[in-house]
C-alpha positions in Angstrom: 39.5 -10.0 -2.6 36.1 -9.1 -2.0 37.7 -6.1 0.3 37.7 -4.3 -3.2 34.3 -4.7 -4.1 31.2 -2.6 -3.3 28.5 -4.6 -1.3 26.2 -4.3 -4.4 29.1 -6.0 -6.4 29.2 -8.8 -3.7 25.5 -9.3 -3.8 25.7 -9.4 -7.7 28.2 -12.3 -7.4 26.1 -13.8 -4.7 23.1 -13.9 -7.1 25.3 -15.3 -10.1 26.2 -18.1 -8.2 23.2 -19.2 -6.0 20.3 -18.6 -8.6 19.0 -20.7 -11.1 19.6 -20.4 -15.0 15.8 -18.9 -15.2 16.4 -16.1 -13.2 16.8 -12.4 -13.8 20.2 -11.3 -12.4 20.3 -7.7 -11.3 23.4 -7.1 -13.2 21.8 -7.8 -16.1 18.7 -5.5 -15.8 17.8 -3.8 -19.3 18.3 -0.6 -17.2 16.5 2.5 -16.6 14.3 5.3 -18.3 17.5 7.6 -17.3 20.6 6.4 -16.7 22.0 7.0 -12.8 25.0 6.1 -10.8 24.5 2.6 -9.3 24.4 2.5 -5.7 27.0 1.0 -3.5 24.7 -0.9 -1.2 22.2 -2.1 -2.8 21.3 -4.0 -6.1 18.9 -2.2 -8.9 16.1 -4.5 -8.0 16.8 -3.8 -4.2 17.1 0.0 -5.2 13.1 -0.2 -6.8 12.0 -1.8 -3.9 13.0 0.7 -2.1 11.9 3.6 -4.2 8.1 1.7 -4.4 7.8 1.4 -0.4 8.6 5.2 0.0 6.3 6.5 -2.5 3.2 8.4 -1.8 1.1 6.0 -3.9 2.4 2.7 -1.6 1.3 4.7 1.3 -2.1 5.4 -0.2 -3.0 1.9 -0.6 -3.8 1.4 3.1 -7.0 3.6 2.6 -7.9 2.2 -0.8 -11.0 -0.6 -0.9 -9.9 -4.1 -1.8 -13.4 -5.8 -1.9 -15.7 -4.3 0.7 -16.1 -0.8 0.1 -14.8 1.4 3.4 -15.3 -1.5 6.1 -16.1 -0.6 9.7 -13.9 -3.6 10.8 -10.5 -3.5 11.7 -9.3 -6.8 10.1 -10.6 -6.6 6.5 -8.2 -6.2 3.8 -7.4 -2.9 2.2 -5.3 -2.7 -0.9 -2.0 -2.5 1.3 -2.5 -5.5 3.1 -3.3 -7.3 -0.3 -0.2 -6.6 -1.9 1.9 -7.5 1.4 0.2 -11.0 1.1 1.0 -11.3 -2.7 4.6 -10.1 -1.8 4.8 -12.8 0.6 3.5 -15.5 -1.4 5.7 -14.5 -4.4 8.7 -14.4 -2.6 8.2 -17.8 -0.9 7.5 -19.5 -4.5 10.6 -17.3 -5.9 12.9 -18.3 -3.2 11.9 -22.0 -3.3 12.7 -21.8 -7.6 15.8 -20.0 -6.8 14.5 -16.9 -9.1 15.3 -13.3 -7.7 13.7 -12.7 -4.8 14.5 -8.8 -4.9 13.0 -8.4 -8.4 9.8 -10.6 -7.2 9.3 -8.3 -4.3 9.8 -4.9 -6.3 7.1 -6.3 -8.7 4.7 -7.5 -6.0 4.8 -4.4 -4.1 4.1 -2.1 -7.1 1.6 -4.5 -9.0 -1.2 -2.3 -7.3 -0.1 1.2 -7.3 -2.6 2.3 -10.0 -6.1 1.2 -8.4 -8.3 3.5 -8.0 -10.4 4.3 -4.6 -13.5 2.1 -4.4 -11.6 -0.8 -6.1 -13.0 -2.4 -9.3 -16.1 -0.6 -9.3 -13.9 2.9 -9.2 -12.0 1.2 -12.3 -14.9 0.5 -14.2 -16.2 4.1 -13.8 -13.3 5.8 -14.8 -12.8 3.3 -17.6 -15.9 4.7 -18.9 -15.1 8.6 -18.4 -11.5 8.7 -19.7 -11.3 8.8 -23.6 -8.6 6.6 -23.4 -10.2 4.4 -21.3 -8.7 2.8 -17.9 -6.7 -0.2 -16.6 -5.4 0.0 -13.2 -2.1 -2.1 -14.3 -1.3 0.5 -17.5 -2.2 3.3 -15.0 0.5 1.4 -12.2 3.1 2.0 -15.0 1.9 5.6 -15.3 2.3 6.2 -11.8 6.1 5.2 -11.5 6.8 6.5 -14.7 5.3 9.9 -14.6 3.1 10.7 -11.4 5.2 9.6 -8.3 8.0 12.0 -7.2 6.5 15.2 -8.0 6.1 14.6 -11.6 9.3 13.0 -12.4 8.7 9.2 -12.0 10.5 6.7 -10.1 12.7 5.8 -12.7 12.3 2.0 -12.2 14.3 -0.7 -14.1 12.6 -2.1 -17.5 11.8 -5.3 -15.5 9.9 -3.7 -12.5 8.1 -1.8 -14.9 7.1 -4.7 -17.3 5.9 -6.8 -14.3 3.5 -4.2 -13.1 2.1 -3.6 -16.5 1.7 -7.4 -17.1 0.5 -8.6 -13.6 -3.0 -8.9 -14.7 -3.7 -10.6 -18.3 -0.1 -10.5 -20.2 3.1 -12.6 -19.8 6.0 -10.8 -18.2 9.1 -11.0 -19.7 10.6 -12.4 -16.3 9.8 -15.4 -14.6 9.5 -13.3 -11.4 7.0 -11.2 -13.1 4.8 -14.6 -14.0 5.0 -15.5 -10.7 3.6 -12.0 -9.2 0.8 -12.7 -11.6 0.0 -16.0 -9.9 0.5 -15.0 -6.3 -1.8 -12.0 -7.1 -4.6 -14.7 -7.9 -3.8 -16.8 -5.4 -3.7 -14.2 -2.7 -7.3 -12.3 -3.7 -9.3 -15.4 -3.8 -8.5 -16.9 -0.4 -8.4 -13.6 1.4 -11.5 -12.4 -0.1 -13.1 -15.8 1.1 -11.6 -14.7 4.6 -13.3 -11.3 4.3 -16.2 -12.8 3.2 -17.0 -15.3 5.9 -15.7 -12.6 8.5 -18.7 -10.4 6.9 -21.0 -13.2 7.2 -21.8 -13.0 3.1 -20.6 -17.0 3.0 -19.4 -19.8 5.4 -16.4 -21.6 5.1 -18.6 -24.6 4.9 -20.2 -23.3 1.8 -17.1 -23.8 -0.2 -17.9 -26.8 -2.3 -16.2 -30.1 -1.3 -15.0 -31.1 -4.7 -13.1 -27.8 -4.4 -11.7 -28.1 -0.6 -10.8 -31.7 -0.8 -8.3 -30.8 -3.4 -7.1 -27.4 -2.2 -7.9 -27.7 1.5 -10.1 -27.0 4.1 -8.7 -23.6 5.3 -7.1 -20.8 3.8 -3.7 -21.9 4.9 -4.0 -25.0 3.2 -5.6 -23.6 0.2 -2.5 -21.3 -0.2 0.1 -23.8 0.8 -1.3 -26.6 -2.0 -1.4 -23.9 -4.7 2.0 -22.6 -3.9 3.3 -25.9 -3.8 2.0 -27.1 -6.8 3.9 -23.9 -8.6 6.8 -24.7 -7.0 7.1 -28.6 -8.0 6.5 -27.9 -11.5 10.1 -25.6 -11.3 11.4 -22.7 -12.7 11.3 -23.6 -16.4 7.7 -23.8 -16.8 5.8 -21.5 -14.1 2.4 -22.7 -13.6 -0.4 -24.7 -11.2 -0.5 -28.1 -12.2 -3.8 -28.9 -14.1 -5.8 -30.7 -11.4 -5.3 -27.9 -8.7 -5.8 -25.1 -11.6 -8.9 -26.6 -12.4 -10.0 -26.9 -8.6 -8.8 -23.2 -8.3 -10.7 -22.0 -11.4 -13.8 -23.6 -9.8 -13.4 -21.8 -6.6 -13.0 -18.8 -8.3 -16.3 -19.3 -10.2 -18.1 -20.1 -6.9 -16.7 -16.5 -5.7 -17.5 -14.8 -8.6 -21.3 -16.0 -8.1 -21.6 -15.9 -4.3 -19.7 -12.6 -3.6 -18.1 -10.7 -6.3 -21.8 -10.4 -7.8 -23.5 -10.4 -4.6 -26.0 -7.5 -4.1 -25.2 -7.5 -0.5 -21.3 -6.7 -1.2 -22.3 -4.4 -4.5 -24.9 -2.4 -2.6 -22.7 0.6 -2.3 -21.3 0.3 -5.2 -23.4 2.5 -7.5 -23.2 5.0 -5.1 -19.2 5.1 -5.1 -19.3 5.0 -9.1 -21.5 8.2 -9.0 -18.9 10.0 -6.2 -16.7 9.6 -9.0 -18.3 10.4 -11.7 -19.1 13.8 -10.3 -15.4 14.2 -9.2 -14.2 13.7 -12.3 -16.9 15.8 -14.2 -15.8 18.8 -11.3 -12.2 18.6 -11.9 -12.8 18.4 -15.6 -14.7 21.7 -15.7 -12.5 23.4 -12.8 -8.8 21.7 -13.5 -7.5 25.0 -11.7 -8.8 23.6 -8.4 -6.4 20.3 -8.8 -3.6 20.6 -6.9 -0.3 21.8 -8.8 1.4 18.6 -10.0 -1.8 17.8 -12.0 -2.4 21.1 -13.0 1.0 20.4 -14.7 0.2 17.2 -16.0 -2.8 18.6 -17.8 -0.8 21.1 -19.6 1.6 18.3 -21.0 -1.0 15.2 -21.3 -4.3 16.9 -21.4 -7.1 17.9 -18.8 -8.7 14.4 -19.5 -5.7 12.5 -18.5 -4.7 14.5 -15.3 -7.9 14.4 -13.9 -8.0 11.1 -14.3 -4.6 11.0 -12.5 -6.1 12.9 -9.8 -9.0 10.7 -9.2 -7.4 7.4 -9.7 -5.0 8.6 -6.9 -7.5 9.4 -4.1 -8.2 6.7 -1.5 -11.3 6.2 -0.2 -11.6 8.5 2.4 -10.2 11.5 0.6 -12.7 11.4 -2.6 -15.4 11.3 0.0 -14.0 14.3 1.8 -13.6 16.0 -1.4 -17.1 15.1 -2.7 -18.6 16.2 0.6 -16.9 19.6 0.5 -18.0 20.1 -3.0 -21.3 18.9 -3.2 -23.0 18.7 0.2 -24.2 21.4 2.2 -22.6 22.5 5.6 -24.8 23.5 8.2 -24.6 27.6 9.2 -23.5 28.7 12.5 -23.8 32.1 13.9 -20.7 33.1 15.9 
């Protein structure tokens, strides 16, 4: 009987038979902004995952700051490695709860596509410069809807787009989307601890005992504790148990005071923000010097929006190179 079904239809039937009642089935998607013929091999959410992985914005994440600006070591996280860690944590939770792992993965892989160069420092500066403000989660949706694929967008499903938009401070329409939101927080706090210890900003032993006794004494233990807590509460109400959530919030407070506002970690942020400001001002005045895609976006959405899109999409290294070429004199040589 299955001989008459496509691979996609077999996978859709398997989802219906094996996933829990709270899962978002791929065949029940609310659809895409533009209808297209369905793939014979992949479900709609698998297709979205692949679109994201093959996008330019996803590849650029490997050269975008996570916490430490332009770290010289090979083992510090970038926005790309953070994304992969979020994806792995989210998929573990989703699979254990019999939710849709493909949808979870697609949202996780796309959740930070809207991040600027130089991390949240760049985001804060663009938020000041852009007349409509700037939030990386809103920009992420704009990336997949408008900017990618030479200005045609990726035409993702509603559920993936919703998860990208709401991964920071809203409740997603799907359980899978909310899992990504929790996985994001679990991932970044614990890998920021790891990077901060590597950088010599803190020591593992600096973490308060009242926190480590509940969450664990290593990155692996803490992630396992948090993930296990979510799974134990079931798919009906996705949450971290109260006592573990309290310890995790104390850990976030500790990291905010010890790392995220530490002058040692933030010493270069003013320079990075000044660079972002000067790049924005330059291309606002000379929009003709932007790549063709962004010139076309300027015609449709205005110069402000297009310049914001261009600067936000830059990697750390590309922003530095463009800035150097524009504002730093080159030594003269006689040939």
